[in-house]
Every structure is written in structure tokens, then in C-alpha cells.
mmCIF file as Biopython writes it, N, C-alpha, C and O atoms, coordinates in Angstrom:
data_model
#
loop_
_atom_site.group_PDB
_atom_site.id
_atom_site.type_symbol
_atom_site.label_atom_id
_atom_site.label_alt_id
_atom_site.label_comp_id
_atom_site.label_asym_id
_atom_site.label_entity_id
_atom_site.label_seq_id
_atom_site.pdbx_PDB_ins_code
_atom_site.Cartn_x
_atom_site.Cartn_y
_atom_site.Cartn_z
_atom_site.occupancy
_atom_site.B_iso_or_equiv
_atom_site.auth_seq_id
_atom_site.auth_asym_id
_atom_site.pdbx_PDB_model_num
ATOM 1   N N  . MET A ? 1  ? -39.933 -12.054 -28.975 1.0 0.0 1  A 1 
ATOM 2   C CA . MET A ? 1  ? -40.154 -11.033 -27.964 1.0 0.0 1  A 1 
ATOM 3   C C  . MET A ? 1  ? -39.416 -11.392 -26.677 1.0 0.0 1  A 1 
ATOM 4   O O  . MET A ? 1  ? -38.733 -10.558 -26.082 1.0 0.0 1  A 1 
ATOM 5   N N  . MET A ? 2  ? -39.567 -12.636 -26.265 1.0 0.0 2  A 1 
ATOM 6   C CA . MET A ? 2  ? -38.924 -13.063 -25.020 1.0 0.0 2  A 1 
ATOM 7   C C  . MET A ? 2  ? -37.400 -13.082 -25.175 1.0 0.0 2  A 1 
ATOM 8   O O  . MET A ? 2  ? -36.674 -12.738 -24.242 1.0 0.0 2  A 1 
ATOM 9   N N  . ARG A ? 3  ? -36.923 -13.482 -26.348 1.0 0.0 3  A 1 
ATOM 10  C CA . ARG A ? 3  ? -35.472 -13.524 -26.585 1.0 0.0 3  A 1 
ATOM 11  C C  . ARG A ? 3  ? -34.879 -12.122 -26.580 1.0 0.0 3  A 1 
ATOM 12  O O  . ARG A ? 3  ? -33.785 -11.907 -26.058 1.0 0.0 3  A 1 
ATOM 13  N N  . SER A ? 4  ? -35.601 -11.170 -27.160 1.0 0.0 4  A 1 
ATOM 14  C CA . SER A ? 4  ? -35.065 -9.803  -27.189 1.0 0.0 4  A 1 
ATOM 15  C C  . SER A ? 4  ? -35.004 -9.221  -25.774 1.0 0.0 4  A 1 
ATOM 16  O O  . SER A ? 4  ? -34.058 -8.503  -25.450 1.0 0.0 4  A 1 
ATOM 17  N N  . ARG A ? 5  ? -35.979 -9.512  -24.938 1.0 0.0 5  A 1 
ATOM 18  C CA . ARG A ? 5  ? -35.930 -9.053  -23.539 1.0 0.0 5  A 1 
ATOM 19  C C  . ARG A ? 5  ? -34.756 -9.685  -22.798 1.0 0.0 5  A 1 
ATOM 20  O O  . ARG A ? 5  ? -34.041 -9.017  -22.052 1.0 0.0 5  A 1 
ATOM 21  N N  . LEU A ? 6  ? -34.578 -10.957 -23.013 1.0 0.0 6  A 1 
ATOM 22  C CA . LEU A ? 6  ? -33.454 -11.650 -22.381 1.0 0.0 6  A 1 
ATOM 23  C C  . LEU A ? 6  ? -32.123 -11.087 -22.876 1.0 0.0 6  A 1 
ATOM 24  O O  . LEU A ? 6  ? -31.185 -10.921 -22.097 1.0 0.0 6  A 1 
ATOM 25  N N  . LEU A ? 7  ? -32.048 -10.797 -24.163 1.0 0.0 7  A 1 
ATOM 26  C CA . LEU A ? 7  ? -30.830 -10.216 -24.728 1.0 0.0 7  A 1 
ATOM 27  C C  . LEU A ? 7  ? -30.548 -8.844  -24.124 1.0 0.0 7  A 1 
ATOM 28  O O  . LEU A ? 7  ? -29.418 -8.568  -23.721 1.0 0.0 7  A 1 
ATOM 29  N N  . TRP A ? 8  ? -31.561 -7.981  -24.057 1.0 0.0 8  A 1 
ATOM 30  C CA . TRP A ? 8  ? -31.360 -6.650  -23.496 1.0 0.0 8  A 1 
ATOM 31  C C  . TRP A ? 8  ? -31.047 -6.714  -22.006 1.0 0.0 8  A 1 
ATOM 32  O O  . TRP A ? 8  ? -30.221 -5.948  -21.511 1.0 0.0 8  A 1 
ATOM 33  N N  . PHE A ? 9  ? -31.705 -7.625  -21.288 1.0 0.0 9  A 1 
ATOM 34  C CA . PHE A ? 9  ? -31.408 -7.790  -19.865 1.0 0.0 9  A 1 
ATOM 35  C C  . PHE A ? 9  ? -29.968 -8.246  -19.669 1.0 0.0 9  A 1 
ATOM 36  O O  . PHE A ? 9  ? -29.259 -7.729  -18.805 1.0 0.0 9  A 1 
ATOM 37  N N  . SER A ? 10 ? -29.540 -9.209  -20.469 1.0 0.0 10 A 1 
ATOM 38  C CA . SER A ? 10 ? -28.162 -9.707  -20.358 1.0 0.0 10 A 1 
ATOM 39  C C  . SER A ? 10 ? -27.160 -8.619  -20.699 1.0 0.0 10 A 1 
ATOM 40  O O  . SER A ? 10 ? -26.132 -8.485  -20.034 1.0 0.0 10 A 1 
ATOM 41  N N  . LEU A ? 11 ? -27.452 -7.852  -21.721 1.0 0.0 11 A 1 
ATOM 42  C CA . LEU A ? 11 ? -26.561 -6.769  -22.116 1.0 0.0 11 A 1 
ATOM 43  C C  . LEU A ? 11 ? -26.483 -5.700  -21.018 1.0 0.0 11 A 1 
ATOM 44  O O  . LEU A ? 11 ? -25.389 -5.249  -20.677 1.0 0.0 11 A 1 
ATOM 45  N N  . GLY A ? 12 ? -27.590 -5.306  -20.483 1.0 0.0 12 A 1 
ATOM 46  C CA . GLY A ? 12 ? -27.616 -4.311  -19.406 1.0 0.0 12 A 1 
ATOM 47  C C  . GLY A ? 12 ? -26.918 -4.810  -18.155 1.0 0.0 12 A 1 
ATOM 48  O O  . GLY A ? 12 ? -26.177 -4.074  -17.504 1.0 0.0 12 A 1 
ATOM 49  N N  . PHE A ? 13 ? -27.163 -6.062  -17.830 1.0 0.0 13 A 1 
ATOM 50  C CA . PHE A ? 13 ? -26.521 -6.651  -16.658 1.0 0.0 13 A 1 
ATOM 51  C C  . PHE A ? 13 ? -25.005 -6.700  -16.840 1.0 0.0 13 A 1 
ATOM 52  O O  . PHE A ? 13 ? -24.258 -6.410  -15.906 1.0 0.0 13 A 1 
ATOM 53  N N  . SER A ? 14 ? -24.557 -7.062  -18.023 1.0 0.0 14 A 1 
ATOM 54  C CA . SER A ? 14 ? -23.121 -7.140  -18.297 1.0 0.0 14 A 1 
ATOM 55  C C  . SER A ? 14 ? -22.464 -5.773  -18.226 1.0 0.0 14 A 1 
ATOM 56  O O  . SER A ? 14 ? -21.380 -5.632  -17.660 1.0 0.0 14 A 1 
ATOM 57  N N  . VAL A ? 15 ? -23.108 -4.774  -18.793 1.0 0.0 15 A 1 
ATOM 58  C CA . VAL A ? 15 ? -22.549 -3.415  -18.761 1.0 0.0 15 A 1 
ATOM 59  C C  . VAL A ? 15 ? -22.502 -2.893  -17.325 1.0 0.0 15 A 1 
ATOM 60  O O  . VAL A ? 15 ? -21.519 -2.273  -16.920 1.0 0.0 15 A 1 
ATOM 61  N N  . THR A ? 16 ? -23.548 -3.140  -16.569 1.0 0.0 16 A 1 
ATOM 62  C CA . THR A ? 16 ? -23.577 -2.694  -15.175 1.0 0.0 16 A 1 
ATOM 63  C C  . THR A ? 16 ? -22.490 -3.392  -14.355 1.0 0.0 16 A 1 
ATOM 64  O O  . THR A ? 16 ? -21.789 -2.746  -13.575 1.0 0.0 16 A 1 
ATOM 65  N N  . ALA A ? 17 ? -22.351 -4.680  -14.527 1.0 0.0 17 A 1 
ATOM 66  C CA . ALA A ? 17 ? -21.317 -5.426  -13.799 1.0 0.0 17 A 1 
ATOM 67  C C  . ALA A ? 17 ? -19.926 -4.953  -14.189 1.0 0.0 17 A 1 
ATOM 68  O O  . ALA A ? 17 ? -19.045 -4.856  -13.335 1.0 0.0 17 A 1 
ATOM 69  N N  . ALA A ? 18 ? -19.721 -4.662  -15.447 1.0 0.0 18 A 1 
ATOM 70  C CA . ALA A ? 18 ? -18.410 -4.183  -15.900 1.0 0.0 18 A 1 
ATOM 71  C C  . ALA A ? 18 ? -18.097 -2.813  -15.318 1.0 0.0 18 A 1 
ATOM 72  O O  . ALA A ? 18 ? -16.962 -2.564  -14.912 1.0 0.0 18 A 1 
ATOM 73  N N  . SER A ? 19 ? -19.072 -1.928  -15.271 1.0 0.0 19 A 1 
ATOM 74  C CA . SER A ? 19 ? -18.805 -0.595  -14.721 1.0 0.0 19 A 1 
ATOM 75  C C  . SER A ? 19 ? -18.559 -0.659  -13.220 1.0 0.0 19 A 1 
ATOM 76  O O  . SER A ? 19 ? -17.691 0.047   -12.708 1.0 0.0 19 A 1 
ATOM 77  N N  . ILE A ? 20 ? -19.306 -1.488  -12.512 1.0 0.0 20 A 1 
ATOM 78  C CA . ILE A ? 20 ? -19.086 -1.635  -11.072 1.0 0.0 20 A 1 
ATOM 79  C C  . ILE A ? 20 ? -17.708 -2.223  -10.803 1.0 0.0 20 A 1 
ATOM 80  O O  . ILE A ? 20 ? -16.995 -1.752  -9.917  1.0 0.0 20 A 1 
ATOM 81  N N  . SER A ? 21 ? -17.330 -3.243  -11.558 1.0 0.0 21 A 1 
ATOM 82  C CA . SER A ? 21 ? -16.013 -3.840  -11.344 1.0 0.0 21 A 1 
ATOM 83  C C  . SER A ? 21 ? -14.897 -2.854  -11.691 1.0 0.0 21 A 1 
ATOM 84  O O  . SER A ? 21 ? -13.839 -2.881  -11.062 1.0 0.0 21 A 1 
ATOM 85  N N  . GLN A ? 22 ? -15.113 -1.990  -12.676 1.0 0.0 22 A 1 
ATOM 86  C CA . GLN A ? 22 ? -14.120 -0.971  -13.019 1.0 0.0 22 A 1 
ATOM 87  C C  . GLN A ? 22 ? -13.955 0.024   -11.873 1.0 0.0 22 A 1 
ATOM 88  O O  . GLN A ? 22 ? -12.830 0.396   -11.539 1.0 0.0 22 A 1 
ATOM 89  N N  . PHE A ? 23 ? -15.053 0.458   -11.272 1.0 0.0 23 A 1 
ATOM 90  C CA . PHE A ? 23 ? -14.970 1.374   -10.137 1.0 0.0 23 A 1 
ATOM 91  C C  . PHE A ? 23 ? -14.256 0.729   -8.955  1.0 0.0 23 A 1 
ATOM 92  O O  . PHE A ? 23 ? -13.422 1.362   -8.307  1.0 0.0 23 A 1 
ATOM 93  N N  . ILE A ? 24 ? -14.582 -0.525  -8.679  1.0 0.0 24 A 1 
ATOM 94  C CA . ILE A ? 24 ? -13.935 -1.231  -7.568  1.0 0.0 24 A 1 
ATOM 95  C C  . ILE A ? 24 ? -12.445 -1.398  -7.842  1.0 0.0 24 A 1 
ATOM 96  O O  . ILE A ? 24 ? -11.626 -1.215  -6.941  1.0 0.0 24 A 1 
ATOM 97  N N  . TYR A ? 25 ? -12.085 -1.744  -9.075  1.0 0.0 25 A 1 
ATOM 98  C CA . TYR A ? 25 ? -10.681 -1.907  -9.445  1.0 0.0 25 A 1 
ATOM 99  C C  . TYR A ? 25 ? -9.921  -0.597  -9.271  1.0 0.0 25 A 1 
ATOM 100 O O  . TYR A ? 25 ? -8.820  -0.590  -8.720  1.0 0.0 25 A 1 
ATOM 101 N N  . ARG A ? 26 ? -10.492 0.506   -9.733  1.0 0.0 26 A 1 
ATOM 102 C CA . ARG A ? 26 ? -9.830  1.805   -9.572  1.0 0.0 26 A 1 
ATOM 103 C C  . ARG A ? 26 ? -9.660  2.157   -8.101  1.0 0.0 26 A 1 
ATOM 104 O O  . ARG A ? 26 ? -8.606  2.648   -7.698  1.0 0.0 26 A 1 
ATOM 105 N N  . ASP A ? 27 ? -10.684 1.909   -7.303  1.0 0.0 27 A 1 
ATOM 106 C CA . ASP A ? 27 ? -10.614 2.228   -5.878  1.0 0.0 27 A 1 
ATOM 107 C C  . ASP A ? 27 ? -9.533  1.403   -5.196  1.0 0.0 27 A 1 
ATOM 108 O O  . ASP A ? 27 ? -8.756  1.934   -4.402  1.0 0.0 27 A 1 
ATOM 109 N N  . LEU A ? 28 ? -9.475  0.114   -5.495  1.0 0.0 28 A 1 
ATOM 110 C CA . LEU A ? 28 ? -8.449  -0.738  -4.894  1.0 0.0 28 A 1 
ATOM 111 C C  . LEU A ? 28 ? -7.060  -0.346  -5.377  1.0 0.0 28 A 1 
ATOM 112 O O  . LEU A ? 28 ? -6.108  -0.372  -4.598  1.0 0.0 28 A 1 
ATOM 113 N N  . TRP A ? 29 ? -6.929  0.018   -6.653  1.0 0.0 29 A 1 
ATOM 114 C CA . TRP A ? 29 ? -5.630  0.428   -7.189  1.0 0.0 29 A 1 
ATOM 115 C C  . TRP A ? 29 ? -5.168  1.717   -6.509  1.0 0.0 29 A 1 
ATOM 116 O O  . TRP A ? 29 ? -3.988  1.861   -6.189  1.0 0.0 29 A 1 
ATOM 117 N N  . THR A ? 30 ? -6.094  2.654   -6.288  1.0 0.0 30 A 1 
ATOM 118 C CA . THR A ? 30 ? -5.746  3.907   -5.627  1.0 0.0 30 A 1 
ATOM 119 C C  . THR A ? 30 ? -5.306  3.648   -4.196  1.0 0.0 30 A 1 
ATOM 120 O O  . THR A ? 30 ? -4.319  4.224   -3.737  1.0 0.0 30 A 1 
ATOM 121 N N  . ASP A ? 31 ? -6.026  2.788   -3.485  1.0 0.0 31 A 1 
ATOM 122 C CA . ASP A ? 31 ? -5.638  2.460   -2.109  1.0 0.0 31 A 1 
ATOM 123 C C  . ASP A ? 31 ? -4.286  1.772   -2.070  1.0 0.0 31 A 1 
ATOM 124 O O  . ASP A ? 31 ? -3.477  2.047   -1.184  1.0 0.0 31 A 1 
ATOM 125 N N  . ARG A ? 32 ? -4.034  0.894   -3.004  1.0 0.0 32 A 1 
ATOM 126 C CA . ARG A ? 32 ? -2.754  0.187   -3.042  1.0 0.0 32 A 1 
ATOM 127 C C  . ARG A ? 32 ? -1.610  1.162   -3.308  1.0 0.0 32 A 1 
ATOM 128 O O  . ARG A ? 32 ? -0.560  1.085   -2.670  1.0 0.0 32 A 1 
ATOM 129 N N  . TYR A ? 33 ? -1.817  2.070   -4.244  1.0 0.0 33 A 1 
ATOM 130 C CA . TYR A ? 33 ? -0.783  3.052   -4.561  1.0 0.0 33 A 1 
ATOM 131 C C  . TYR A ? 33 ? -0.531  3.974   -3.367  1.0 0.0 33 A 1 
ATOM 132 O O  . TYR A ? 33 ? 0.618   4.301   -3.070  1.0 0.0 33 A 1 
ATOM 133 N N  . ALA A ? 34 ? -1.596  4.393   -2.684  1.0 0.0 34 A 1 
ATOM 134 C CA . ALA A ? 34 ? -1.440  5.264   -1.514  1.0 0.0 34 A 1 
ATOM 135 C C  . ALA A ? 34 ? -0.691  4.531   -0.401  1.0 0.0 34 A 1 
ATOM 136 O O  . ALA A ? 34 ? 0.174   5.114   0.253   1.0 0.0 34 A 1 
ATOM 137 N N  . LEU A ? 35 ? -1.021  3.261   -0.185  1.0 0.0 35 A 1 
ATOM 138 C CA . LEU A ? 35 ? -0.334  2.484   0.835   1.0 0.0 35 A 1 
ATOM 139 C C  . LEU A ? 35 ? 1.132   2.298   0.482   1.0 0.0 35 A 1 
ATOM 140 O O  . LEU A ? 35 ? 2.003   2.394   1.346   1.0 0.0 35 A 1 
ATOM 141 N N  . LYS A ? 36 ? 1.399   2.031   -0.785  1.0 0.0 36 A 1 
ATOM 142 C CA . LYS A ? 36 ? 2.779   1.831   -1.234  1.0 0.0 36 A 1 
ATOM 143 C C  . LYS A ? 36 ? 3.606   3.095   -1.042  1.0 0.0 36 A 1 
ATOM 144 O O  . LYS A ? 36 ? 4.729   3.029   -0.542  1.0 0.0 36 A 1 
ATOM 145 N N  . SER A ? 37 ? 3.068   4.236   -1.429  1.0 0.0 37 A 1 
ATOM 146 C CA . SER A ? 37 ? 3.826   5.484   -1.285  1.0 0.0 37 A 1 
ATOM 147 C C  . SER A ? 37 ? 3.989   5.863   0.183   1.0 0.0 37 A 1 
ATOM 148 O O  . SER A ? 37 ? 5.027   6.401   0.570   1.0 0.0 37 A 1 
ATOM 149 N N  . ASP A ? 38 ? 2.982   5.590   1.000   1.0 0.0 38 A 1 
ATOM 150 C CA . ASP A ? 38 ? 3.086   5.877   2.431   1.0 0.0 38 A 1 
ATOM 151 C C  . ASP A ? 38 ? 4.153   5.007   3.094   1.0 0.0 38 A 1 
ATOM 152 O O  . ASP A ? 38 ? 4.942   5.493   3.903   1.0 0.0 38 A 1 
ATOM 153 N N  . MET A ? 39 ? 4.172   3.725   2.748   1.0 0.0 39 A 1 
ATOM 154 C CA . MET A ? 39 ? 5.186   2.832   3.313   1.0 0.0 39 A 1 
ATOM 155 C C  . MET A ? 39 ? 6.586   3.215   2.847   1.0 0.0 39 A 1 
ATOM 156 O O  . MET A ? 39 ? 7.537   3.150   3.625   1.0 0.0 39 A 1 
ATOM 157 N N  . LYS A ? 40 ? 6.717   3.611   1.594   1.0 0.0 40 A 1 
ATOM 158 C CA . LYS A ? 40 ? 8.024   4.038   1.080   1.0 0.0 40 A 1 
ATOM 159 C C  . LYS A ? 40 ? 8.503   5.270   1.831   1.0 0.0 40 A 1 
ATOM 160 O O  . LYS A ? 40 ? 9.675   5.360   2.197   1.0 0.0 40 A 1 
ATOM 161 N N  . GLU A ? 41 ? 7.608   6.213   2.060   1.0 0.0 41 A 1 
ATOM 162 C CA . GLU A ? 41 ? 7.969   7.425   2.788   1.0 0.0 41 A 1 
ATOM 163 C C  . GLU A ? 41 ? 8.415   7.096   4.211   1.0 0.0 41 A 1 
ATOM 164 O O  . GLU A ? 41 ? 9.402   7.646   4.701   1.0 0.0 41 A 1 
ATOM 165 N N  . LYS A ? 42 ? 7.687   6.201   4.869   1.0 0.0 42 A 1 
ATOM 166 C CA . LYS A ? 42 ? 8.038   5.844   6.253   1.0 0.0 42 A 1 
ATOM 167 C C  . LYS A ? 42 ? 9.351   5.073   6.314   1.0 0.0 42 A 1 
ATOM 168 O O  . LYS A ? 42 ? 10.154  5.299   7.219   1.0 0.0 42 A 1 
ATOM 169 N N  . PHE A ? 43 ? 9.582   4.174   5.373   1.0 0.0 43 A 1 
ATOM 170 C CA . PHE A ? 43 ? 10.840  3.434   5.381   1.0 0.0 43 A 1 
ATOM 171 C C  . PHE A ? 43 ? 12.021  4.332   5.031   1.0 0.0 43 A 1 
ATOM 172 O O  . PHE A ? 43 ? 13.119  4.133   5.550   1.0 0.0 43 A 1 
ATOM 173 N N  . ASP A ? 44 ? 11.813  5.317   4.161   1.0 0.0 44 A 1 
ATOM 174 C CA . ASP A ? 44 ? 12.882  6.271   3.866   1.0 0.0 44 A 1 
ATOM 175 C C  . ASP A ? 44 ? 13.224  7.093   5.105   1.0 0.0 44 A 1 
ATOM 176 O O  . ASP A ? 44 ? 14.398  7.342   5.380   1.0 0.0 44 A 1 
ATOM 177 N N  . ALA A ? 45 ? 12.208  7.513   5.850   1.0 0.0 45 A 1 
ATOM 178 C CA . ALA A ? 45 ? 12.452  8.263   7.085   1.0 0.0 45 A 1 
ATOM 179 C C  . ALA A ? 45 ? 13.172  7.386   8.106   1.0 0.0 45 A 1 
ATOM 180 O O  . ALA A ? 45 ? 14.081  7.852   8.793   1.0 0.0 45 A 1 
ATOM 181 N N  . LEU A ? 46 ? 12.774  6.122   8.207   1.0 0.0 46 A 1 
ATOM 182 C CA . LEU A ? 46 ? 13.428  5.207   9.135   1.0 0.0 46 A 1 
ATOM 183 C C  . LEU A ? 46 ? 14.877  4.974   8.726   1.0 0.0 46 A 1 
ATOM 184 O O  . LEU A ? 46 ? 15.767  4.931   9.576   1.0 0.0 46 A 1 
ATOM 185 N N  . GLU A ? 47 ? 15.112  4.824   7.442   1.0 0.0 47 A 1 
ATOM 186 C CA . GLU A ? 47 ? 16.479  4.625   6.961   1.0 0.0 47 A 1 
ATOM 187 C C  . GLU A ? 47 ? 17.349  5.845   7.268   1.0 0.0 47 A 1 
ATOM 188 O O  . GLU A ? 47 ? 18.519  5.704   7.625   1.0 0.0 47 A 1 
ATOM 189 N N  . ALA A ? 48 ? 16.777  7.039   7.130   1.0 0.0 48 A 1 
ATOM 190 C CA . ALA A ? 48 ? 17.530  8.253   7.447   1.0 0.0 48 A 1 
ATOM 191 C C  . ALA A ? 48 ? 17.852  8.314   8.929   1.0 0.0 48 A 1 
ATOM 192 O O  . ALA A ? 48 ? 18.956  8.707   9.306   1.0 0.0 48 A 1 
ATOM 193 N N  . ARG A ? 49 ? 16.904  7.930   9.774   1.0 0.0 49 A 1 
ATOM 194 C CA . ARG A ? 49 ? 17.156  7.936   11.219  1.0 0.0 49 A 1 
ATOM 195 C C  . ARG A ? 49 ? 18.230  6.931   11.603  1.0 0.0 49 A 1 
ATOM 196 O O  . ARG A ? 49 ? 19.103  7.240   12.414  1.0 0.0 49 A 1 
ATOM 197 N N  . VAL A ? 50 ? 18.179  5.738   11.033  1.0 0.0 50 A 1 
ATOM 198 C CA . VAL A ? 50 ? 19.185  4.715   11.329  1.0 0.0 50 A 1 
ATOM 199 C C  . VAL A ? 50 ? 20.554  5.172   10.840  1.0 0.0 50 A 1 
ATOM 200 O O  . VAL A ? 50 ? 21.558  4.990   11.529  1.0 0.0 50 A 1 
ATOM 201 N N  . SER A ? 51 ? 20.591  5.759   9.666   1.0 0.0 51 A 1 
ATOM 202 C CA . SER A ? 51 ? 21.852  6.263   9.130   1.0 0.0 51 A 1 
ATOM 203 C C  . SER A ? 51 ? 22.412  7.358   10.029  1.0 0.0 51 A 1 
ATOM 204 O O  . SER A ? 51 ? 23.619  7.426   10.260  1.0 0.0 51 A 1 
ATOM 205 N N  . ASN A ? 52 ? 21.540  8.199   10.526  1.0 0.0 52 A 1 
ATOM 206 C CA . ASN A ? 52 ? 21.968  9.262   11.433  1.0 0.0 52 A 1 
ATOM 207 C C  . ASN A ? 52 ? 22.514  8.672   12.730  1.0 0.0 52 A 1 
ATOM 208 O O  . ASN A ? 52 ? 23.528  9.147   13.242  1.0 0.0 52 A 1 
ATOM 209 N N  . LEU A ? 53 ? 21.868  7.661   13.260  1.0 0.0 53 A 1 
ATOM 210 C CA . LEU A ? 53 ? 22.345  7.025   14.488  1.0 0.0 53 A 1 
ATOM 211 C C  . LEU A ? 53 ? 23.671  6.302   14.265  1.0 0.0 53 A 1 
ATOM 212 O O  . LEU A ? 53 ? 24.535  6.304   15.142  1.0 0.0 53 A 1 
ATOM 213 N N  . GLU A ? 54 ? 23.832  5.691   13.109  1.0 0.0 54 A 1 
ATOM 214 C CA . GLU A ? 54 ? 25.077  4.992   12.818  1.0 0.0 54 A 1 
ATOM 215 C C  . GLU A ? 54 ? 26.241  5.948   12.630  1.0 0.0 54 A 1 
ATOM 216 O O  . GLU A ? 54 ? 27.389  5.581   12.879  1.0 0.0 54 A 1 
ATOM 217 N N  . SER A ? 55 ? 25.962  7.164   12.197  1.0 0.0 55 A 1 
ATOM 218 C CA . SER A ? 55 ? 27.048  8.117   11.959  1.0 0.0 55 A 1 
ATOM 219 C C  . SER A ? 55 ? 27.488  8.824   13.235  1.0 0.0 55 A 1 
ATOM 220 O O  . SER A ? 55 ? 28.544  9.457   13.246  1.0 0.0 55 A 1 
ATOM 221 N N  . LEU A ? 56 ? 26.711  8.735   14.304  1.0 0.0 56 A 1 
ATOM 222 C CA . LEU A ? 56 ? 27.116  9.367   15.564  1.0 0.0 56 A 1 
ATOM 223 C C  . LEU A ? 56 ? 28.304  8.620   16.165  1.0 0.0 56 A 1 
ATOM 224 O O  . LEU A ? 56 ? 28.335  7.390   16.170  1.0 0.0 56 A 1 
ATOM 225 N N  . PRO A ? 57 ? 29.288  9.378   16.674  1.0 0.0 57 A 1 
ATOM 226 C CA . PRO A ? 57 ? 30.436  8.707   17.304  1.0 0.0 57 A 1 
ATOM 227 C C  . PRO A ? 57 ? 30.032  8.122   18.657  1.0 0.0 57 A 1 
ATOM 228 O O  . PRO A ? 57 ? 29.291  8.734   19.425  1.0 0.0 57 A 1 
ATOM 229 N N  . THR A ? 58 ? 30.529  6.950   18.916  1.0 0.0 58 A 1 
ATOM 230 C CA . THR A ? 58 ? 30.239  6.320   20.201  1.0 0.0 58 A 1 
ATOM 231 C C  . THR A ? 58 ? 31.339  6.678   21.181  1.0 0.0 58 A 1 
ATOM 232 O O  . THR A ? 58 ? 32.522  6.622   20.845  1.0 0.0 58 A 1 
ATOM 233 N N  . GLU A ? 59 ? 30.947  7.049   22.403  1.0 0.0 59 A 1 
ATOM 234 C CA . GLU A ? 59 ? 31.927  7.470   23.399  1.0 0.0 59 A 1 
ATOM 235 C C  . GLU A ? 59 ? 32.635  6.280   24.043  1.0 0.0 59 A 1 
ATOM 236 O O  . GLU A ? 59 ? 33.855  6.285   24.203  1.0 0.0 59 A 1 
ATOM 237 N N  . ASN A ? 60 ? 31.869  5.276   24.404  1.0 0.0 60 A 1 
ATOM 238 C CA . ASN A ? 60 ? 32.437  4.120   25.072  1.0 0.0 60 A 1 
ATOM 239 C C  . ASN A ? 60 ? 31.659  2.890   24.634  1.0 0.0 60 A 1 
ATOM 240 O O  . ASN A ? 60 ? 30.660  2.545   25.266  1.0 0.0 60 A 1 
ATOM 241 N N  . PRO A ? 61 ? 32.086  2.220   23.576  1.0 0.0 61 A 1 
ATOM 242 C CA . PRO A ? 61 ? 31.308  1.098   23.057  1.0 0.0 61 A 1 
ATOM 243 C C  . PRO A ? 61 ? 31.260  -0.085  24.004  1.0 0.0 61 A 1 
ATOM 244 O O  . PRO A ? 61 ? 30.244  -0.779  24.053  1.0 0.0 61 A 1 
ATOM 245 N N  . ASN A ? 62 ? 32.350  -0.349  24.782  1.0 0.0 62 A 1 
ATOM 246 C CA . ASN A ? 62 ? 32.390  -1.473  25.715  1.0 0.0 62 A 1 
ATOM 247 C C  . ASN A ? 62 ? 32.620  -0.946  27.121  1.0 0.0 62 A 1 
ATOM 248 O O  . ASN A ? 62 ? 33.766  -0.760  27.530  1.0 0.0 62 A 1 
ATOM 249 N N  . PRO A ? 63 ? 31.552  -0.703  27.866  1.0 0.0 63 A 1 
ATOM 250 C CA . PRO A ? 63 ? 31.727  -0.165  29.233  1.0 0.0 63 A 1 
ATOM 251 C C  . PRO A ? 63 ? 32.429  -1.196  30.128  1.0 0.0 63 A 1 
ATOM 252 O O  . PRO A ? 63 ? 32.218  -2.403  30.006  1.0 0.0 63 A 1 
ATOM 253 N N  . ALA A ? 64 ? 33.263  -0.679  31.024  1.0 0.0 64 A 1 
ATOM 254 C CA . ALA A ? 64 ? 34.007  -1.560  31.943  1.0 0.0 64 A 1 
ATOM 255 C C  . ALA A ? 64 ? 33.051  -2.187  32.931  1.0 0.0 64 A 1 
ATOM 256 O O  . ALA A ? 64 ? 32.137  -1.540  33.442  1.0 0.0 64 A 1 
ATOM 257 N N  . GLN A ? 65 ? 33.283  -3.455  33.188  1.0 0.0 65 A 1 
ATOM 258 C CA . GLN A ? 65 ? 32.438  -4.155  34.144  1.0 0.0 65 A 1 
ATOM 259 C C  . GLN A ? 65 ? 32.984  -3.930  35.540  1.0 0.0 65 A 1 
ATOM 260 O O  . GLN A ? 65 ? 34.192  -3.947  35.776  1.0 0.0 65 A 1 
ATOM 261 N N  . VAL A ? 66 ? 32.066  -3.723  36.443  1.0 0.0 66 A 1 
ATOM 262 C CA . VAL A ? 66 ? 32.454  -3.497  37.835  1.0 0.0 66 A 1 
ATOM 263 C C  . VAL A ? 66 ? 32.408  -4.825  38.554  1.0 0.0 66 A 1 
ATOM 264 O O  . VAL A ? 66 ? 31.361  -5.467  38.632  1.0 0.0 66 A 1 
ATOM 265 N N  . ASP A ? 67 ? 33.582  -5.245  39.094  1.0 0.0 67 A 1 
ATOM 266 C CA . ASP A ? 67 ? 33.632  -6.495  39.850  1.0 0.0 67 A 1 
ATOM 267 C C  . ASP A ? 67 ? 33.278  -6.185  41.284  1.0 0.0 67 A 1 
ATOM 268 O O  . ASP A ? 67 ? 33.809  -5.245  41.876  1.0 0.0 67 A 1 
ATOM 269 N N  . GLY A ? 68 ? 32.391  -6.966  41.834  1.0 0.0 68 A 1 
ATOM 270 C CA . GLY A ? 68 ? 31.998  -6.629  43.182  1.0 0.0 68 A 1 
ATOM 271 C C  . GLY A ? 68 ? 31.979  -7.722  44.140  1.0 0.0 68 A 1 
ATOM 272 O O  . GLY A ? 68 ? 31.655  -7.513  45.309  1.0 0.0 68 A 1 
#
């Protein structure tokens, strides 16, 4: 009788722990994926801005120094 209670308790505890860990794993995986896609989007936008700035013609790259 005592062994069967211990067996059922252990089984229930294991199933509960497994389901909780599965939910936590999914939540962390979703957050990681969202962070990864957000960072990729921001770096792509930054790369486009830098590329745009690099393609602009410079009027006077070395301004003349004024001797005074």
C-alpha cells in the first residue's frame, strides 16, 4: 500500500515537473526567437542607414585649416 502511494506520487510529481519544464522551455524559446528577430531587424535597418550615408557624395572631405 505504501509503495503504491509512493509510486503514484513519484509518477505524478515527474509528470508535473516535465510539463512545467516544457512550458518554461517554450516560453524561453519564444522570447529568444523574438529577441533574435528584433535584433536582426534593427541591425538590417542600421546597415541600410550606414550604406546610405556611405553612398552620399562628400563635398569637402578635408576642410582647409585656418592659420591664425
